[in-house]
C-alpha positions as CSV (number, residue, x, y, z in Angstrom):
1,M,60.0,92.5,121.1
2,S,58.3,93.2,117.5
3,E,58.4,96.7,116.9
4,K,59.7,97.6,113.6
5,V,62.6,100.9,114.0
6,M,63.5,102.3,110.4
7,K,64.9,105.3,109.0
8,V,62.3,107.4,107.2
9,I,62.3,110.9,105.1
10,A,59.8,112.7,105.5
11,V,58.8,115.5,102.9
12,S,58.2,119.2,104.2
13,T,56.3,122.0,102.0
14,E,54.3,125.6,102.7
15,V,50.6,125.8,101.5
16,P,48.5,129.0,102.0
17,D,46.2,128.5,104.9
18,Q,42.7,128.2,103.1
19,V,39.8,126.7,103.2
20,G,39.8,123.3,101.0
21,T,43.5,123.4,101.1
22,A,44.2,120.1,102.0
23,A,41.2,118.5,99.9
24,G,42.9,120.0,96.5
25,M,46.2,118.1,97.7
26,A,44.2,114.8,98.4
27,T,42.7,114.6,95.0
28,V,46.3,115.2,93.4
29,L,47.7,112.5,95.0
30,R,45.2,110.4,94.8
31,E,45.2,110.5,91.1
32,R,48.6,109.8,90.9
33,R,48.1,107.6,93.3
34,I,50.7,108.0,95.7
35,G,50.5,106.5,98.5
36,L,51.5,108.1,102.0
37,K,52.1,106.1,105.7
38,A,51.4,109.5,108.0
39,V,50.7,113.7,107.7
40,W,49.4,116.3,109.6
41,S,50.4,120.6,109.1
42,R,50.6,123.0,111.7
43,S,48.8,126.7,110.8
44,S,50.9,129.6,111.2
45,R,50.0,133.3,112.5
46,S,51.6,134.2,109.0
47,G,49.4,133.1,107.4
48,M,50.6,130.0,105.7
49,T,50.5,126.3,107.3
50,T,53.4,123.1,106.7
51,V,52.2,120.8,105.6
52,V,54.8,117.3,106.4
53,S,54.1,114.3,105.0
54,I,56.0,110.2,104.9
55,P,55.0,108.8,101.5
56,E,55.2,105.6,100.5
57,K,57.9,106.3,98.2
58,I,60.0,109.2,98.0
59,E,60.9,109.4,94.0
60,E,56.3,110.0,92.8
61,L,56.8,112.7,96.0
62,R,60.5,114.8,94.5
63,A,58.5,113.9,91.1
64,L,55.6,115.1,91.4
65,A,56.6,118.4,93.2
66,A,59.6,118.8,90.4
67,E,56.4,118.8,88.1
68,E,54.5,121.5,90.3
69,A,57.9,123.8,90.8
70,R,57.4,123.3,94.8
71,T,60.0,123.7,97.6
72,I,60.2,120.5,99.5
73,A,62.7,120.0,102.4
74,E,63.6,116.2,103.5
75,I,63.5,115.6,106.9
76,P,65.2,112.1,108.0
77,M,63.1,110.9,110.4
78,V,63.4,107.3,112.8
79,W,59.8,106.2,112.5
80,L,58.7,103.1,115.4
81,E,56.1,100.7,115.6
82,G,54.8,98.5,117.9
83,P,51.6,96.6,119.3
84,D,50.0,99.6,121.2
85,E,50.2,98.6,125.3
86,I,50.2,101.4,128.3
87,G,54.0,101.8,128.0
88,A,54.5,101.0,124.8
89,L,56.7,104.3,123.8
90,Y,58.9,104.1,127.4
91,P,61.5,101.8,126.3
92,F,62.2,104.0,122.9
93,L,62.4,107.0,125.1
94,A,64.2,105.8,127.8
95,K,67.5,105.4,125.2
96,I,67.6,108.8,123.9
97,G,67.4,110.1,127.2
98,E,69.7,107.6,128.5
99,A,72.2,108.7,125.0
100,H,71.6,112.7,125.7
101,I,69.5,112.6,122.4
102,N,67.2,115.6,122.1
103,I,63.8,115.0,120.8
104,Q,62.8,118.3,117.7
105,T,59.8,117.0,116.5
106,M,57.4,113.5,118.1
107,I,54.1,112.9,116.6
108,A,52.7,109.0,117.6
109,L,49.5,107.5,117.6
110,A,47.6,104.5,118.3
111,V,45.0,103.0,116.2
112,A,43.3,99.6,117.3
113,D,46.0,97.3,118.6
114,R,48.4,98.9,116.5
115,F,50.8,102.5,117.5
116,A,52.8,104.4,115.3
117,G,55.3,107.9,116.4
118,V,57.5,109.5,114.3
119,F,60.4,110.9,115.9
120,E,62.9,114.0,114.1
121,F,66.3,114.9,116.2
122,A,68.5,118.0,115.4
123,D,71.6,115.8,113.6
124,E,71.2,113.5,110.8
125,A,74.0,111.7,112.3
126,T,71.2,110.2,115.3
127,V,68.7,109.0,113.1
128,D,71.3,106.6,111.2
């Protein structure tokens, strides 16, 4: 098996749901040379957007948030990656199900011949 499984820390923050907010955030990250393994967002009806990212180096994102006085939440997650093929997630999902573990958040995608997925569980001990 050539899959890689590791614990990662995602960072979540709320931003106004406005045109150009993502571009502004990307500009700051680029200027600070902060790399991300993944990023996603979801708008709510309240006019805010939750942005979740998995930084290459969590310390850099913590420092940026402190400088900007931005409230962040850190979310322990499991990162899974490997060669893309039909059913690539199945063995991992089957083990989680057999262990009676509930997945709170799951995001997975494939690019070229590789896939990656991130999983959030209710209990941090589950992530470990």
